[in-house]
C-alpha positions in Angstrom: 6.6 221.0 254.9 6.3 218.7 257.9 6.1 215.0 257.5 8.3 211.9 257.6 8.2 211.6 261.4 11.2 213.8 261.9 13.3 211.7 259.5 12.4 213.1 256.1 10.8 216.4 255.1 8.4 216.4 252.1 8.3 219.5 249.8 4.5 219.0 249.5 2.0 216.8 251.4 -0.5 216.2 248.6 -0.6 215.2 245.0 -2.5 217.6 242.8 -4.2 216.7 239.5 -6.1 219.7 237.9 -9.4 219.0 236.3 -10.9 218.5 233.8 -8.5 215.7 233.0 -7.2 215.6 229.4 -4.9 213.4 227.4 -1.9 215.2 228.9 0.1 213.3 231.5 0.4 215.1 234.9 3.5 214.9 237.0 4.0 215.9 240.6 7.7 216.2 241.6 8.2 216.0 245.3 11.5 216.5 247.1 12.4 214.2 250.0 15.0 215.8 252.2 16.8 214.0 255.0 16.6 215.7 258.4 19.3 213.5 259.9 22.7 214.9 260.7 25.7 213.8 258.6 28.5 212.3 260.6 32.0 211.2 259.7 30.7 207.7 259.2 28.9 207.6 255.8 27.1 204.3 256.8 25.1 206.1 259.6 21.8 207.9 259.2 21.0 206.5 255.8 17.3 206.6 255.0 15.5 204.2 252.7 12.1 205.0 251.2 9.5 202.9 249.3 6.4 204.2 247.5 3.1 202.2 247.8 -0.4 202.8 246.5 -3.8 201.5 247.5 -4.8 201.5 243.8 -2.6 199.4 241.6 -1.4 200.5 238.2 -3.0 204.0 238.3 -0.1 206.1 239.3 3.5 205.9 238.0 6.4 206.6 240.4 10.0 207.2 239.5 12.0 206.1 241.5 9.7 203.9 243.6 12.5 202.9 246.0 15.8 204.5 246.9 18.2 205.7 249.5 18.6 209.2 251.0 22.0 209.9 252.6 22.3 212.2 255.6 21.8 215.8 254.8 20.8 215.1 251.2 17.6 215.1 249.2 16.0 213.0 246.5 13.3 214.0 243.9 10.5 211.6 243.3 8.2 211.9 240.3 4.5 210.9 240.7 2.8 210.6 237.3 -0.8 210.2 236.1 -1.2 209.1 232.5 -4.9 209.4 231.5 -4.3 207.9 228.0 -2.8 204.7 229.5 -5.8 204.4 231.9 -8.2 204.8 228.9 -6.4 202.0 227.0 -6.6 199.7 230.0 -10.3 200.5 230.4 -10.9 199.7 226.7 -8.9 196.5 226.9 -10.7 195.2 230.0 -14.1 196.4 228.9 -14.5 198.7 231.9 -15.7 195.8 234.0 -12.9 195.6 236.6 -12.8 198.2 239.3 -9.7 200.0 240.5 -7.0 201.3 238.2 -9.0 201.2 235.0 -11.6 203.6 236.4 -10.9 207.2 235.4 -10.5 209.4 238.5 -12.8 212.4 239.0 -13.4 215.2 241.5 -14.8 212.6 244.0 -11.7 210.4 243.9 -10.0 210.0 247.3 -6.8 208.1 246.6 -3.8 208.0 248.8 -0.2 207.2 248.0 2.0 205.9 250.9 5.7 206.4 251.4 7.5 204.1 253.8 10.5 205.7 255.5 13.0 203.8 257.5 16.5 204.4 258.9 18.8 201.7 257.5 20.9 200.1 260.3 24.7 200.7 260.0 25.5 197.0 259.6 23.3 196.8 256.5 25.3 199.7 254.8 28.7 198.6 256.1 29.4 196.2 253.2 29.0 199.0 250.7 31.5 201.3 252.3 34.3 199.7 250.3 32.4 200.3 247.0 33.9 203.2 245.2 31.5 206.0 244.5 28.5 204.4 246.3 28.1 207.1 248.9 29.2 209.8 246.6 26.3 209.1 244.2 28.6 208.1 241.3 26.3 206.4 238.7 29.2 205.2 236.6 30.3 202.8 239.3 30.0 199.1 238.4 28.8 198.2 241.9 25.3 198.0 243.2 23.2 201.2 243.0 21.1 202.9 245.7 17.8 201.7 244.4 19.1 198.1 244.2 20.3 198.2 247.8 17.0 199.8 248.9 14.9 197.2 247.1 16.9 194.4 248.7 16.5 196.0 252.1 12.7 196.4 251.8 12.3 192.9 250.5 14.0 191.6 253.7 12.4 194.0 256.1 8.9 194.2 254.9 6.4 197.1 255.1 6.4 199.6 257.9 3.9 198.8 260.7 2.3 201.2 263.2 4.5 202.7 265.9 7.9 201.4 264.8 11.1 202.9 265.9 13.1 204.8 263.3 10.4 204.1 260.7 7.2 205.8 259.7 4.6 205.6 256.9 3.5 208.9 255.3 0.4 209.4 253.3 0.1 211.7 250.3 -3.5 212.6 249.5 -4.5 212.9 245.8 -6.6 216.0 245.1 -8.5 216.3 241.9 -9.6 219.9 241.2 -8.3 223.4 240.6 -7.9 224.6 244.1 -4.6 224.7 246.0 -2.5 223.6 243.0 1.1 224.6 243.6 3.4 226.3 241.0 5.8 223.3 241.1 3.3 221.1 239.3 4.4 220.0 235.8 2.1 219.1 233.0 3.7 217.1 230.2 2.2 216.3 226.8 2.2 212.8 225.5 4.8 213.6 222.8 7.3 214.9 225.3 6.8 218.7 225.4 6.7 220.1 229.0 4.1 222.8 229.9 4.1 224.9 233.0 1.1 225.6 235.1 -0.8 228.9 234.6 -0.7 231.2 237.5 -3.8 231.7 239.7 -4.3 227.9 240.4 -5.9 227.4 237.0 -5.6 224.3 234.9 -2.7 224.5 232.5 -4.1 224.9 229.0 -2.5 222.3 226.7 -2.3 223.9 223.2 -3.5 221.9 220.3 -0.6 220.6 218.2 -0.5 222.4 214.8 -1.4 220.3 211.8 1.6 218.9 210.0 2.3 220.9 206.9 3.1 218.9 203.7 6.8 219.0 203.1 8.3 219.9 199.7 9.1 216.9 197.6 6.7 214.6 199.4 4.5 212.4 197.2 0.8 213.3 197.1 -1.9 210.6 196.9 -4.9 211.7 194.8 -8.5 210.5 195.1 -8.0 207.6 192.7 -5.3 206.1 195.0 -2.4 206.9 192.6 0.7 208.6 193.9 1.5 211.8 192.1 5.1 213.0 191.9 6.3 215.7 194.3 6.0 219.3 193.4 7.3 222.6 194.6 7.0 226.3 193.6 9.5 227.6 191.0 11.5 230.6 191.9 11.6 233.6 189.5 14.7 234.0 187.4 15.1 237.6 188.6 14.7 236.9 192.3 17.9 236.7 194.4 18.9 233.2 195.4 18.7 232.7 199.2 19.0 230.0 201.8 15.4 229.2 201.5 15.8 228.3 197.8 18.8 226.1 198.6 16.8 224.2 201.3 13.8 223.7 198.9 16.1 222.5 196.2 17.8 220.0 198.4 14.5 218.7 199.8 12.9 218.1 196.5 13.9 215.1 194.3 12.7 216.7 191.1 14.9 217.3 188.1 14.6 220.9 187.0 14.8 222.2 183.4 17.4 225.0 182.9 14.7 227.0 181.0 12.1 226.9 183.7 14.3 227.1 186.8 16.9 229.9 187.2 19.0 227.8 189.5 19.7 225.3 186.8 21.0 222.7 189.2 20.3 219.0 188.7 20.8 216.7 191.7 23.4 214.0 190.8 22.2 210.4 190.4 18.5 211.5 189.8 18.5 211.8 185.9 16.4 209.3 184.1 18.2 209.3 180.8 21.1 210.7 178.9 19.3 213.8 177.8 18.6 215.0 181.3 22.2 214.2 182.3 23.4 216.4 179.5 21.1 219.2 180.5 22.4 218.9 184.0 26.0 219.2 183.0 25.2 222.1 180.7 23.3 223.9 183.4 26.2 223.5 185.9 28.5 224.9 183.3 26.1 227.8 182.9 26.3 228.7 186.6 30.1 229.1 186.3 30.7 230.6 182.8 27.6 232.3 181.4 26.3 235.6 182.9 22.7 236.0 183.9 21.8 237.8 180.7 22.9 235.0 178.3 22.2 232.0 180.5 18.9 231.1 178.8 20.4 231.3 175.2 23.4 229.2 176.3 21.1 226.6 177.8 19.1 226.3 174.6 22.3 225.8 172.5 23.6 223.2 175.0 20.4 221.2 174.5 21.2 220.7 170.8 25.0 220.6 170.9 25.1 218.1 173.7 22.2 215.9 172.6 23.1 212.2 172.9 21.8 209.7 170.4 20.7 206.5 172.0 22.7 203.4 171.2 19.9 201.5 169.2 19.4 204.5 167.0 23.2 204.7 166.3 23.2 201.0 165.3 20.3 201.5 162.9 21.9 204.5 161.3 25.2 202.6 160.8 23.3 199.7 159.3 21.4 202.0 156.8 24.7 203.7 155.9 26.3 200.3 155.2 23.3 199.3 152.9 23.5 202.6 151.0 27.2 202.0 150.4 26.5 198.6 149.0 23.7 199.8 146.7 25.9 202.5 145.2 
């Protein structure tokens, strides 16, 4: 499209914001292409741009300043975050005018872009910086936005009828007509949505409700936290990847009688009995076949039963007394 006073070409001349406005942030990505001819001298025909707005803090721009080398292009992102505007309106009580007012179909905002050809003597000191004109972001020297910001700070805004400089206006249109296909709608949590064909507003799907995960604690009506739970798999059902995932996600200690897998996560047993059951169940998976697994598990409960240390002390003391009496 035309624009830029013969210096820069804009991919679109307006900023489109489909209505009705929702909590989704809307992004307009505009490409600024330099119309100047590239020469052997990289310091010539370098263009600097700066984005300005009549309404403060309503629109976000990235980047707001920068350089466009001859024959190259730069993409500028114009963003409208309705959720941020609503937070500002709630914080300020809706009294102040300007940015905190939510835009509607009657809003007539304009965003200005100052374009200027940077003199060669300004760019000459950066010719010796490696990777500066090649767009190498890994260079430790000054970047293009830093140089452009210093240039605009020294020069000032573009005035009317200046040579090698022009101010372009981008109109903000709120509605459903004339919306281009290049428009990007982005949800607040980061998922990008494309615009629906036919110049309709992109429908932002409602995020599905979070499903409770296996092994997560459940809080009941009384305020107490109940232990996590999960469905037990049948002993005759084949063991798959889904069972392994559920077993790894749940911190429960399974009984070898009720759970066919018979695996006990290490470091999760509360006493010696459960530890013994876990060792026996792991041995069952390797040695015992499926038909005799349950019987072997029952025997291991009695054979590998560990008597607590206090009980052993009492039994020894009673045995000693019996020996003395006899």
